[in-house]
C-alpha positions in Angstrom: -13.5 5.6 24.3 -12.6 2.9 21.8 -13.4 3.5 18.1 -16.4 1.7 16.7 -17.5 1.7 13.0 -20.8 3.4 12.3 -23.7 1.1 11.5 -24.8 1.0 7.8 -28.5 1.5 7.1 -29.7 0.0 3.9 -32.3 1.8 1.8 -35.9 0.9 2.6 -36.7 -1.1 -0.5 -40.3 -1.7 0.7 -41.1 1.9 -0.2 -43.6 1.8 -3.0 -41.4 3.8 -5.4 -38.5 1.4 -4.9 -40.6 -1.8 -4.6 -42.4 -1.0 -7.8 -39.4 0.3 -9.7 -38.6 -1.3 -13.0 -35.5 -3.3 -13.6 -32.6 -1.2 -14.8 -32.1 -1.3 -18.6 -29.1 -3.0 -20.1 -27.4 -2.4 -23.4 -24.4 -4.2 -24.9 -21.1 -2.2 -25.4 -20.9 -1.8 -29.2 -17.1 -2.1 -29.2 -14.2 -2.5 -26.9 -13.8 0.7 -24.9 -17.1 2.2 -26.0 -20.2 2.5 -23.8 -23.7 2.3 -25.3 -25.9 5.4 -25.6 -27.4 6.7 -22.3 -24.9 4.7 -20.2 -25.1 5.3 -16.4 -22.0 6.9 -14.9 -21.2 5.8 -11.3 -20.3 7.9 -8.2 -18.4 7.4 -5.0 -21.5 6.5 -3.0 -23.3 3.1 -2.7 -25.4 2.5 -5.7 -28.1 -0.2 -6.1 -29.3 -1.6 -9.4 -32.6 -3.5 -9.8 -31.9 -6.5 -11.9 -33.9 -9.7 -12.1 -36.4 -8.1 -9.7 -33.7 -7.7 -7.0 -31.8 -4.6 -5.8 -28.1 -5.3 -6.1 -25.4 -3.2 -4.5 -22.3 -2.5 -6.6 -19.7 -3.9 -4.2 -16.8 -2.2 -5.8 -17.3 1.4 -7.1 -15.4 4.5 -8.2 -16.4 7.7 -9.9 -17.0 8.1 -13.6 -17.2 4.5 -14.6 -19.8 2.2 -16.1 -21.9 -0.5 -14.3 -21.8 -3.9 -16.0 -24.1 -6.8 -15.2 -22.2 -10.1 -15.3 -22.7 -13.5 -13.7 -25.5 -12.1 -11.5 -23.4 -9.3 -10.1 -22.8 -5.6 -10.9 -19.2 -4.8 -11.8 -17.9 -1.3 -12.0 -15.7 -1.0 -15.1 -13.6 1.9 -16.5 -14.7 3.0 -20.0 -11.3 1.9 -21.4 -11.8 -1.6 -20.0 -15.2 -2.3 -21.5 -15.4 -5.2 -23.8 -17.7 -5.6 -26.8 -20.9 -7.2 -25.7 -20.6 -6.2 -22.0 -24.1 -5.6 -20.6 -23.9 -2.0 -19.5 -26.6 -0.3 -17.2 -28.3 2.6 -19.0 -30.3 5.4 -17.4 -29.5 8.8 -16.0 -32.0 9.0 -13.1 -30.7 7.9 -9.7 -34.0 8.0 -7.7 -35.1 4.4 -8.5 -37.4 5.4 -11.3 -35.0 3.7 -13.9 -34.0 0.9 -11.6 -30.9 2.8 -10.3 -30.7 4.1 -6.8 -27.9 6.3 -5.4 -27.8 6.1 -1.6 -26.0 8.8 0.4 -27.6 8.3 3.8 -26.3 4.9 4.8 -24.1 6.1 7.7 -26.3 9.0 9.0 -27.6 8.8 12.5 -30.3 10.8 14.2 -29.1 14.2 15.3 -26.7 14.5 12.4 -28.5 17.6 11.2 -26.8 21.0 11.9 -27.9 24.5 12.2 -28.3 26.3 8.9 -26.1 29.1 10.2 -22.8 28.6 12.1 -19.4 30.3 12.2 -16.2 28.7 10.9 -17.7 25.5 9.3 -15.2 25.5 6.5 -11.7 23.9 6.6 -8.9 26.4 6.7 -5.8 27.5 8.6 -8.1 28.9 11.2 -9.9 25.6 11.9 -9.4 23.8 15.2 -8.1 20.3 14.5 -7.7 18.7 17.9 -10.8 16.6 17.6 -9.7 15.5 14.1 -6.3 14.3 15.4 -8.0 12.5 18.3 -10.5 10.8 16.0 -7.8 9.9 13.5 -5.6 8.3 16.2 -8.5 6.1 17.4 -9.4 5.2 13.8 -5.8 4.1 13.0 -5.6 2.0 16.1 -8.7 0.3 15.0 -7.6 -0.1 11.4 -4.2 -1.6 12.4 -6.2 -4.6 13.8 -9.2 -4.7 11.5 -8.5 -2.7 8.3 -6.0 -1.6 5.7 -4.3 1.8 5.8 -3.1 3.2 2.5 -0.8 6.4 2.4 -0.4 8.7 -0.6 2.7 10.9 -0.2 4.4 13.8 -1.9 8.1 14.5 -1.7 7.7 17.1 1.1 7.3 14.1 3.4 10.9 13.1 2.7 12.6 16.5 3.0 12.8 16.6 6.8 14.8 14.3 9.0 12.1 14.2 11.7 9.3 13.5 9.2 11.2 10.6 7.7 12.0 9.1 11.1 8.4 9.5 12.2 6.9 7.8 9.1 9.4 5.0 9.2 8.3 4.4 12.8 4.7 4.2 11.6 5.6 1.6 9.1 7.4 -0.5 11.7 4.5 -0.1 14.1 2.1 -1.6 11.5 0.2 1.6 10.6 1.1 1.4 6.9 -0.4 -1.3 4.7 0.4 0.3 1.4 2.2 3.4 -0.1 1.5 5.3 -3.3 3.7 8.1 -4.5 5.7 9.4 -7.4 9.4 9.2 -8.4 10.4 12.1 -6.2 9.2 10.8 -2.8 11.1 7.6 -3.2 14.2 9.2 -4.7 14.6 11.9 -2.1 13.9 9.5 0.8 16.6 7.1 -0.4 18.9 10.0 -1.2 18.6 11.1 2.5 20.0 7.7 3.7 22.4 7.2 0.9 24.0 10.7 0.7 22.5 12.6 3.7 20.6 15.1 1.5 17.2 15.6 0.0 17.3 17.4 -3.4 20.9 18.3 -2.5 20.3 19.9 0.9 21.3 18.4 4.2 18.3 16.4 5.5 18.7 18.0 9.0 20.3 21.4 8.6 18.7 22.1 5.2 22.0 23.6 4.1 22.9 23.0 0.4 25.8 20.7 -0.2 28.5 21.3 -2.9 27.4 19.7 -6.1 24.3 18.6 -4.2 22.2 18.9 -7.3 23.8 15.7 -8.5 22.8 13.7 -5.4 19.3 12.7 -6.5 20.6 11.7 -9.9 23.4 9.7 -8.3 20.8 8.0 -6.1 18.6 7.1 -9.0 21.6 5.9 -11.0 22.8 3.6 -8.2 19.3 2.2 -7.7 19.1 1.5 -11.5 22.5 -0.2 -11.3 21.2 -2.4 -8.5 18.1 -3.2 -10.6 15.4 -2.3 -8.1 14.6 -0.5 -4.9 14.6 -3.8 -2.8 18.0 -4.7 -4.3 19.3 -1.3 -3.4 18.1 -1.8 0.2 19.5 -5.3 0.4 22.9 -4.2 -0.8 23.1 -1.9 2.3 23.1 1.4 0.4 20.3 2.7 2.7 19.8 1.9 6.3 16.7 3.9 7.3 13.8 5.9 6.0 10.5 5.4 4.3 11.4 3.1 1.4 13.8 1.1 3.5 11.1 0.3 6.1 8.6 -0.5 3.3 11.0 -3.1 1.9 12.0 -4.5 5.3 8.3 -4.8 6.3 7.0 -6.1 3.0 4.7 -3.1 2.5 3.6 -2.9 -1.1 4.2 0.4 -2.9 3.2 1.9 -6.2 5.2 4.7 -7.8 3.6 6.5 -10.8 5.6 8.8 -12.9 5.1 12.2 -14.4 6.3 13.8 -17.6 9.1 15.7 -15.8 10.6 12.7 -13.9 14.4 12.3 -13.7 15.7 8.8 -14.3 13.3 7.5 -13.1 13.6 4.8 -10.5 13.1 1.2 -11.9 9.8 0.7 -10.2 8.2 3.9 -11.5 5.3 3.2 -13.8 5.8 5.3 -17.0 2.6 4.3 -18.6 -0.2 6.3 -17.0 -2.9 3.6 -17.4 -0.6 0.9 -16.0 0.1 3.2 -13.1 -3.6 3.8 -12.6 -4.3 0.0 -12.6 -1.6 -0.5 -10.0 -2.9 2.3 -7.8 -6.4 0.9 -8.2 -5.2 -2.5 -7.0 -4.0 -1.0 -3.7 -7.1 1.1 -3.3 -9.3 -1.9 -3.6 -7.8 -3.2 -0.3 -7.9 0.0 1.6 -10.3 0.9 4.3 -8.6 4.2 5.2 -6.6 6.4 2.8 -4.4 9.3 4.0 -3.0 11.6 1.3 -0.3 14.1 2.2 1.1 17.0 0.2 0.5 15.8 -3.3 -2.4 17.5 -5.1 -2.4 15.4 -8.3 -1.9 12.0 -6.7 -4.5 12.9 -4.1 -7.1 13.8 -6.7 -6.2 10.7 -8.7 -6.6 8.5 -5.7 -9.8 10.3 -4.6 -11.4 9.7 -8.0 -10.9 6.0 -7.8 -11.9 5.6 -4.2 -15.5 5.0 -3.1 -17.0 6.2 0.2 -17.7 2.7 1.4 -16.2 -0.8 1.4 -17.8 -4.2 1.7 -15.9 -6.3 4.3 -17.1 -9.7 5.3 -20.6 -9.0 3.8 -20.9 -5.8 5.8 -20.8 -2.3 4.4 -18.5 0.0 6.3 -17.2 3.5 5.6 -14.0 4.0 3.7 -12.2 6.9 5.4 -10.3 9.4 3.2 -8.1 12.2 4.5 -6.3 14.9 2.7 -3.5 16.7 4.5 -1.8 19.8 3.0 -0.5 23.2 4.1 -2.5 24.7 1.1 -6.2 25.3 1.6 -6.5 25.3 -2.2 -5.1 21.7 -2.4 -7.4 20.2 0.2 -10.5 22.0 -1.2 -9.7 21.0 -4.8 -10.3 17.4 -4.1 -13.8 18.1 -2.7 -14.5 20.2 -5.8 -13.6 17.2 -7.9 -16.3 15.1 -6.4 -14.7 13.4 -3.4 -17.4 14.8 -1.1 -16.6 12.5 1.9 -13.0 13.6 2.2 -11.8 14.8 5.6 -9.2 17.6 5.4 -6.5 19.0 7.7 -4.7 22.1 6.7 -1.2 21.8 8.2 2.5 21.2 7.3 2.7 17.5 6.6 6.0 17.2 8.3 4.4 18.4 11.6 1.4 16.2 10.9 3.4 13.0 10.6 5.5 13.7 13.7 2.4 14.6 15.8 0.5 11.5 14.6 3.4 9.1 15.2 3.8 10.5 18.7 0.1 10.2 19.6 0.2 6.6 18.3 3.2 5.8 20.4 5.2 4.8 17.4 8.2 7.1 18.3 
């Protein structure tokens, strides 16, 4: 059966407690980067603010930010981006009593309730994932035509010849609209095509090469000599792989560095806040996010990603997946507040190959 988006149910604002609720209080930011006392901190869920007698939905949201009323709209602003005089929503109650209403039931349907007691409701290595794969395949087919699919990837995705081939096929088939990663994913993926290794080991046999520990540094050095990843690709130094296909298919990518990076590659953002801004720009377009084998980048992306998206005036879910062989990693994101995340505990190299095969990309 073809995938269909669930219908969004707005809150019933005719309820007396919401109809008679006061307007949300506003207070000016006292200085750049400083919120006023009793500021309201946002969540990943749809939030409505009563202003001028009307309930307004914050169309763009993310966790742990402020809500600013400007030009008749509610803008969600990071604390560091507040400007002196911005009118910030204040109030800590989210039940409508202070003109702020947090709405978590927008996509619930009758019959969603589950028994209080049931076996194996957690997400672990023992969980059955056949249904998850089938649903994800149908979702991605829908999103290729109607949405925007953003992938967040760790270097494990580039250490295997089959995984690189499968993800490259997904790019060519139109299932990748954006990529976010660190220095390592891009480096080892291009190393695989340039020198046949990933972190010095053969991309297929996994046997270490003599002096292979130089290979990732030689790759970075050659990319820096060329000036950029696209220039490295255009020069013919790589002929396949993840970054090659992103360049060839004009897929935007954001690489954000860490304190231990080698090189790094020219495109890697060394300033953490510039990197966060660049990631946020891609997240704003995404309707499905799939994070694979990168705990820190997954948590970072989850914290800036709402559970919904406003598309053409209609509220729809924003689907968020976390894929990792570690139960700790997939559960940590949920512990950090990304409560709508869907998790699959598996080796990401197997995941990519299975997904690409089911989608007919390979």
